[in-house]
N, C-alpha and C positions, 0 to 999 in steps of 0.2 A: 859585638863593636858598633858602636854608634857613630864613630869616625873611620876615614882613611888611613891607613896605615902601612907602611914598607915594610915588606916582610921577606922571609927566604922560605922556601918550600924544599920540604925532606920525604925520602919515604913515602912517592905517591905511587897508589894504585888506581885501578880503576873504582874502586869503592870509597877510597878518601886519600888525605896526607895528614901530613904533620906539617904547621905553619909556626917557624920561627918567630917570633913577634915578643914586643913587651908591653904590647896593647892587652888590655884587660877583656877578659871574656867571661859566661857563665855556663855551666853545663847545658847542652838544650838549646841554645840561644841559636838562632839563625844565622849565617854568615854567608857573604857575597865575597866570592875571590875573583881577581882577575889576572891571569897568568901570563905572560910575556911569552910566546912560543918561541925557539930559534928560526922558525921561517920569518919572522918578525910581525905576527898575528896576534890576536890577543884570544885567550879562551877564560869566558865569563863562566863560575860553576859557582853554584849554591850548594848549600849543605847546611850542620847543624854541626856544635861543639860537643865533640864524642869523649875528650877528657882536655884538663887544663893542668899545666903545670907552669906556676906564676912566677915571672921572670925570664922565662924560657921559649913556652908556647904552647899550641893547643893541637890536638887531634883534631879533622874534620870529615866528617863523615858525607859523602856526596847524596845530593835528594835532586830530585827534577834536572837528570841528566839527559838531555835531547840527543838523537840519532848522530849530527853533526859533532856536538860535543863530546860524544863517546868515541866517535872516528878521529877524533884530532887527541882524546886522552891515549887511546892506543899508538897512533902517531908517534905523540911524545914517548910512551915509553919504549916504544922501539928504537927510537934515536938513543935514547940515555943505554939500552942495554948494548947497542952497536958501538957506542964510546966506552963502553967496560971492556969490551974485547980487545 
């Protein structure tokens, strides 16, 4: 994706997520994703397109996740789990 697109992230894990967007992508394409955190901060993530469903979105596999980003991802996942209870 060569442009910025708003998207909704679903099914997130430490290894990747599904990005709901109308933006077109190619399998294996590098992607930069910036997520807004519940704390108000932003989490920049890099990855590659692992699957693509035109008109729906794509699966993204995270690459090059720093220790700080991994800690923020863990905190985000914990927040989601607590909301489900």
